[in-house]
C-alpha positions as CSV (number, residue, x, y, z in Angstrom):
1,X,20.0,119.4,77.8
2,X,17.1,117.1,77.2
3,X,17.5,113.9,75.2
4,X,14.6,112.0,73.6
5,X,14.8,108.5,72.1
6,X,12.1,106.2,70.8
7,X,11.3,102.8,69.4
8,X,14.1,100.6,70.7
9,X,11.7,97.5,70.5
10,X,13.8,95.6,73.0
11,X,12.8,92.0,72.9
12,X,12.4,91.9,69.1
13,X,15.3,90.3,67.1
14,X,15.5,93.5,65.0
15,X,16.3,95.8,68.0
16,X,19.6,97.6,67.8
17,X,20.3,96.9,71.5
18,X,24.1,96.8,71.0
19,X,24.0,100.2,69.4
20,X,21.9,101.7,72.2
21,X,24.3,100.2,74.8
22,X,27.1,102.0,73.0
23,X,25.0,105.2,73.0
24,X,24.6,104.9,76.8
25,X,28.3,104.3,77.4
26,X,29.7,106.8,75.0
27,X,27.2,109.6,74.9
28,X,24.8,109.5,77.9
29,X,27.4,108.7,80.6
30,X,30.0,111.3,79.5
31,X,27.3,114.0,79.2
32,X,25.4,113.0,82.4
33,X,26.3,116.3,84.0
34,X,24.9,118.3,81.1
35,X,21.8,116.2,80.6
36,X,18.9,117.1,82.8
37,X,16.3,114.8,81.4
38,X,15.9,111.7,79.2
39,X,12.6,111.1,77.6
40,X,11.9,107.5,76.3
41,X,9.2,108.0,73.7
42,X,7.6,104.5,73.9
43,X,8.0,101.1,72.3
44,X,11.2,100.8,74.4
45,X,10.2,97.2,75.0
46,X,8.2,95.1,72.5
47,X,5.7,93.0,74.3
48,X,3.5,92.2,71.4
49,X,2.9,88.4,71.3
50,X,5.7,87.9,73.7
51,X,6.0,86.9,77.4
52,X,6.2,90.4,78.8
53,X,8.0,89.6,82.1
54,X,10.7,87.7,80.3
55,X,11.2,90.6,77.8
56,X,11.4,93.0,80.8
57,X,13.9,90.9,82.7
58,X,16.0,90.2,79.7
59,X,16.4,93.9,79.0
60,X,16.4,95.3,82.6
61,X,20.1,96.1,82.2
62,X,19.2,99.0,79.8
63,X,16.9,100.7,82.3
64,X,19.4,100.0,85.1
65,X,22.2,101.7,83.1
66,X,20.0,104.7,82.3
67,X,18.5,105.2,85.7
68,X,21.9,105.2,87.4
69,X,23.2,108.2,85.5
70,X,21.7,110.8,87.7
71,X,19.2,112.7,85.5
72,X,15.5,112.0,85.6
73,X,14.0,109.6,83.1
74,X,10.4,109.9,81.8
75,X,9.0,106.8,80.1
76,X,6.2,107.7,77.7
77,X,4.3,104.5,77.0
78,X,3.8,103.4,73.3
79,X,1.6,100.9,71.6
80,X,4.1,98.0,71.8
81,X,4.7,98.5,75.5
82,X,1.3,99.7,76.4
83,X,1.2,97.4,79.5
84,X,3.9,99.5,81.1
85,X,0.9,101.6,82.4
86,X,-0.1,98.6,84.4
87,X,3.5,98.3,85.8
88,X,3.3,102.0,86.8
89,X,0.0,101.4,88.8
90,X,1.2,98.1,90.4
91,X,4.9,98.7,91.0
92,X,4.5,98.3,94.8
93,X,3.6,94.6,94.3
94,X,6.4,92.1,95.1
95,X,6.4,90.4,91.7
96,X,6.7,93.8,89.9
97,X,9.3,95.0,92.4
98,X,11.5,92.1,91.3
99,X,11.4,93.5,87.7
100,X,11.9,97.1,88.7
101,X,15.2,99.0,87.8
102,X,17.6,99.5,90.6
103,X,16.8,103.2,90.6
104,X,13.1,103.0,89.7
105,X,12.3,106.1,91.8
106,X,14.2,108.0,89.1
107,X,11.8,106.9,86.4
108,X,8.3,108.3,85.8
109,X,5.9,106.3,83.5
110,X,3.2,108.2,81.8
111,X,1.2,108.4,78.5
112,X,2.3,111.9,77.7
113,X,4.7,114.5,79.1
114,X,4.9,118.3,79.0
115,X,7.9,120.5,79.8
116,X,9.2,124.0,79.1
117,X,12.7,124.6,77.9
118,X,14.3,127.8,76.6
119,X,11.0,129.7,76.9
120,X,9.2,127.2,74.7
121,X,6.6,124.5,75.5
122,X,7.1,120.9,74.5
123,X,4.7,118.0,74.5
124,X,6.0,114.4,74.3
125,X,3.8,111.5,73.1
126,X,4.6,108.2,71.5
127,X,2.8,108.9,68.3
128,X,0.2,106.2,67.8
129,X,-2.3,108.8,69.0
130,X,-1.7,110.5,65.7
131,X,-2.1,107.6,63.2
132,X,-5.2,106.3,64.9
133,X,-6.7,109.5,66.3
134,X,-10.2,108.7,64.9
135,X,-10.3,105.2,66.5
136,X,-8.0,105.5,69.5
137,X,-10.1,103.8,72.1
138,X,-10.1,100.7,70.0
139,X,-6.5,100.9,69.0
140,X,-5.3,101.2,72.5
141,X,-7.5,98.3,73.6
142,X,-6.0,96.3,70.7
143,X,-2.5,97.3,71.8
144,X,-3.2,96.3,75.4
145,X,-4.4,92.9,74.3
146,X,-1.4,92.4,72.1
147,X,0.8,93.1,75.1
148,X,-1.0,90.4,77.0
149,X,-0.9,87.8,74.2
150,X,1.8,85.2,74.2
151,X,2.1,83.2,70.9
152,X,3.7,80.4,72.8
153,X,0.7,79.9,75.1
154,X,-2.4,78.6,73.4
155,X,-5.0,80.2,75.8
156,X,-3.3,83.6,75.3
157,X,-2.5,83.3,71.6
158,X,-5.6,85.1,70.3
159,X,-5.7,88.9,70.7
160,X,-9.4,89.0,70.2
161,X,-9.9,86.5,73.0
162,X,-7.9,88.8,75.2
163,X,-10.0,91.8,74.2
164,X,-13.2,89.8,75.0
165,X,-11.8,89.2,78.6
166,X,-11.2,92.9,79.3
167,X,-13.6,94.2,81.9
168,X,-13.2,98.0,81.5
169,X,-14.0,98.5,77.8
170,X,-16.8,101.1,77.3
171,X,-20.2,99.7,76.3
172,X,-20.0,101.6,73.0
173,X,-16.7,100.1,72.0
174,X,-17.8,96.6,73.2
175,X,-20.8,96.8,70.9
176,X,-18.7,97.9,67.9
177,X,-16.2,95.0,68.5
178,X,-19.0,92.4,68.8
179,X,-20.4,93.5,65.5
180,X,-17.1,92.8,63.7
181,X,-17.2,89.7,61.4
182,X,-14.5,87.0,61.7
183,X,-13.1,88.1,58.4
184,X,-12.9,91.7,59.4
185,X,-11.2,90.8,62.7
186,X,-8.6,88.8,60.8
187,X,-8.0,91.7,58.4
188,X,-7.6,94.1,61.3
189,X,-5.2,91.9,63.1
190,X,-3.1,91.2,60.0
191,X,-2.9,94.9,59.3
192,X,-2.3,96.3,62.8
193,X,0.0,93.5,64.0
194,X,2.1,93.1,60.9
195,X,5.9,92.8,60.8
196,X,7.9,95.5,62.7
197,X,9.4,96.8,59.5
198,X,6.0,97.2,57.9
199,X,4.4,95.8,54.7
200,X,5.2,96.6,51.1
201,X,2.7,99.5,50.9
202,X,3.7,103.1,51.4
203,X,3.1,105.0,54.6
204,X,0.3,106.9,52.8
205,X,-1.3,103.8,51.5
206,X,-1.2,102.3,55.0
207,X,-2.9,105.3,56.5
208,X,-5.8,105.1,54.0
209,X,-6.1,101.3,54.3
210,X,-6.2,101.5,58.1
211,X,-8.8,104.3,58.1
212,X,-11.0,102.2,55.8
213,X,-10.5,99.0,57.8
214,X,-11.3,100.7,61.1
215,X,-14.2,102.8,59.8
216,X,-16.8,100.9,61.9
217,X,-14.6,101.5,65.0
218,X,-14.4,105.2,64.6
219,X,-15.2,106.9,67.9
220,X,-14.3,110.5,67.5
221,X,-16.9,111.6,70.0
222,X,-14.6,110.1,72.7
223,X,-12.4,113.2,72.8
224,X,-14.9,116.1,73.1
225,X,-18.5,117.1,73.5
226,X,-20.8,118.9,71.1
227,X,-19.9,122.3,72.3
228,X,-17.3,124.6,70.8
229,X,-13.8,124.1,72.0
230,X,-12.4,127.5,71.2
231,X,-8.8,126.5,72.0
232,X,-8.9,123.5,69.7
233,X,-10.6,125.6,66.9
234,X,-7.9,128.2,67.2
235,X,-5.1,125.6,67.0
236,X,-6.6,123.9,63.9
237,X,-7.3,127.2,62.1
238,X,-3.8,128.5,62.8
239,X,-2.2,125.2,61.7
240,X,-4.2,125.2,58.4
241,X,-3.3,128.8,57.8
242,X,0.4,128.1,58.4
243,X,0.3,125.1,56.1
244,X,-1.3,127.1,53.3
245,X,1.2,129.9,53.8
246,X,4.1,127.5,53.5
247,X,2.5,125.3,50.8
248,X,-0.3,126.9,48.9
249,X,-0.8,123.7,47.0
250,X,-2.6,122.5,50.1
251,X,-5.6,124.5,48.8
252,X,-6.0,121.9,46.1
253,X,-7.4,119.6,48.8
254,X,-11.0,121.0,48.8
255,X,-12.0,119.4,52.1
256,X,-9.1,121.0,53.9
257,X,-10.1,124.5,52.6
258,X,-13.7,123.8,53.5
259,X,-12.7,122.9,57.0
260,X,-11.0,126.2,57.5
261,X,-14.0,128.1,56.1
262,X,-16.6,126.2,58.2
263,X,-14.8,126.0,61.5
264,X,-16.5,129.0,63.1
265,X,-20.0,127.6,62.4
266,X,-19.3,124.0,63.6
267,X,-19.4,122.1,66.8
268,X,-16.3,120.3,68.0
269,X,-17.8,116.9,66.9
270,X,-18.6,118.3,63.5
271,X,-15.0,119.6,63.1
272,X,-13.7,116.1,64.0
273,X,-16.0,114.5,61.4
274,X,-14.9,117.1,58.7
275,X,-11.2,116.6,59.6
276,X,-11.6,112.8,59.2
277,X,-12.7,113.5,55.6
278,X,-9.8,115.9,55.1
279,X,-7.4,113.4,56.7
280,X,-8.2,110.7,54.0
281,X,-8.2,113.3,51.2
282,X,-4.7,114.6,52.3
283,X,-3.2,111.1,51.9
284,X,-5.0,110.4,48.7
285,X,-3.7,113.7,47.3
286,X,-0.1,112.8,48.4
287,X,-0.4,109.5,46.6
288,X,-1.6,111.2,43.4
289,X,1.6,113.3,43.2
290,X,4.6,111.5,41.9
291,X,8.1,112.8,41.2
292,X,10.8,114.3,43.4
293,X,9.6,117.8,42.8
294,X,6.6,117.1,45.2
295,X,8.7,115.7,48.0
296,X,8.8,118.8,50.2
297,X,5.2,119.7,49.7
298,X,4.1,116.2,50.6
299,X,6.3,116.1,53.6
300,X,5.0,119.5,54.9
301,X,1.4,118.5,54.4
302,X,1.9,115.1,56.2
303,X,3.5,116.7,59.2
304,X,0.9,119.4,59.6
305,X,-1.9,116.9,59.2
306,X,-0.4,114.8,62.0
307,X,0.0,117.8,64.2
308,X,-3.7,118.6,63.8
309,X,-4.6,115.0,64.5
310,X,-2.6,115.2,67.8
311,X,-4.8,118.2,68.8
312,X,-7.8,115.9,69.0
313,X,-6.2,113.1,71.0
314,X,-3.6,114.8,73.2
315,X,-5.1,118.3,73.5
316,X,-1.9,119.7,71.9
317,X,-1.8,123.5,72.1
318,X,-0.9,125.8,69.3
319,X,2.1,127.1,71.2
320,X,3.5,123.6,72.0
321,X,6.2,121.8,70.0
322,X,5.2,118.2,69.4
323,X,7.8,115.5,69.9
324,X,7.0,111.9,69.2
325,X,8.2,108.6,67.9
326,X,6.3,105.7,66.3
327,X,7.2,106.8,62.7
328,X,10.6,105.1,62.8
329,X,12.0,108.0,60.7
330,X,13.6,111.0,62.4
331,X,12.9,114.6,61.3
332,X,12.5,118.0,62.8
333,X,10.1,120.5,61.2
334,X,10.5,123.9,62.8
335,X,7.6,125.4,60.9
336,X,5.1,122.7,61.9
337,X,6.7,122.5,65.4
338,X,6.9,118.8,65.1
339,X,9.7,116.2,65.4
340,X,10.1,112.4,65.4
341,X,12.9,110.8,67.3
342,X,13.3,107.9,64.9
343,X,14.1,104.4,66.0
344,X,16.8,101.9,67.0
345,X,16.0,99.0,64.6
346,X,18.6,97.1,62.7
347,X,21.3,99.7,62.0
348,X,19.1,102.7,62.6
349,X,20.1,104.8,65.6
350,X,18.8,108.3,66.1
351,X,17.8,110.7,68.9
352,X,16.6,114.3,69.5
353,X,18.4,116.9,71.5
354,X,16.8,119.9,73.1
355,X,19.0,122.8,74.2
356,X,17.8,126.3,75.0
357,X,14.5,125.5,73.3
358,X,16.0,124.3,70.1
359,X,15.4,120.8,68.7
360,X,17.9,119.0,66.6
361,X,17.9,115.5,65.1
362,X,21.0,113.4,65.4
363,X,22.2,110.0,64.3
364,X,24.4,107.7,66.3
365,X,27.4,107.5,66.2
366,X,27.6,111.3,65.7
367,X,29.7,111.9,62.6
């Protein structure tokens, strides 16, 4: 049995830490002989604009409890705990050792994870790689800076100042950031670093607003060259065909149909550019459809679109089931081979269970 949980946001006042402690004591411990693997899907800690060492020390009891249960734990880094990648590289240093779990050898920290179960292949990511697939180099740089920014310390209170200090940003990205006006920087920070529970706009409106705001930071050529990537092309074609088969209203989105028709005669970069057009059109189309009768079609379209986006940033294969967090709303879509583990915020408490290749979504406490 494999268990996946996401978005605890430990360190934030909204975190459902008591509920997760109960989950450890009343579910993970009693089933520790059945569980072979626990996957933490990122944003386990929330370091954004906080003192990261303090957050880690204050919540080390959670990792200690988990790592003592016997099964292996894979920690997939998210956007709010992006600096855990630094911990992974530096965990031999004395100051980091003092913040390590008692059984840290039982924990693997990575950006994504693959495993086979029940004859099926699964890929685990946090999920920010989907929402920001077209500007991921910038978004992960921004996330890294937010993890290093402490709102209580004046010299570390500005995320943009932290970004300017980073030494390993690509020259292309550095130039794009330097060209941003002060107004645009403020707008980006307000949008990307907003409250944990989000703003008043819908998820679809947010996707469109972010894609417009980050348009000058688009860097889709980061993920591939100009040659044909046959495996990627196959995955995109199959996903679009599956979507149309399950929801023929998807053909109403002209750019999506054009993408399917033109894929054979395009380079990888051209496909990325065409999908960026389709990506925006998809969410505009969803916003244009009101009423409960559209719910299933919109949901299916969104989840297939996100699956295709993951193919660009994580090299997701057609035969892999994608499991992620970040969305804060749990679901399992067997047709699209995609699932979200949900979150542990306020009273929310959800997790995914994998048994013999089957994925199920569960709430805690289990009713």
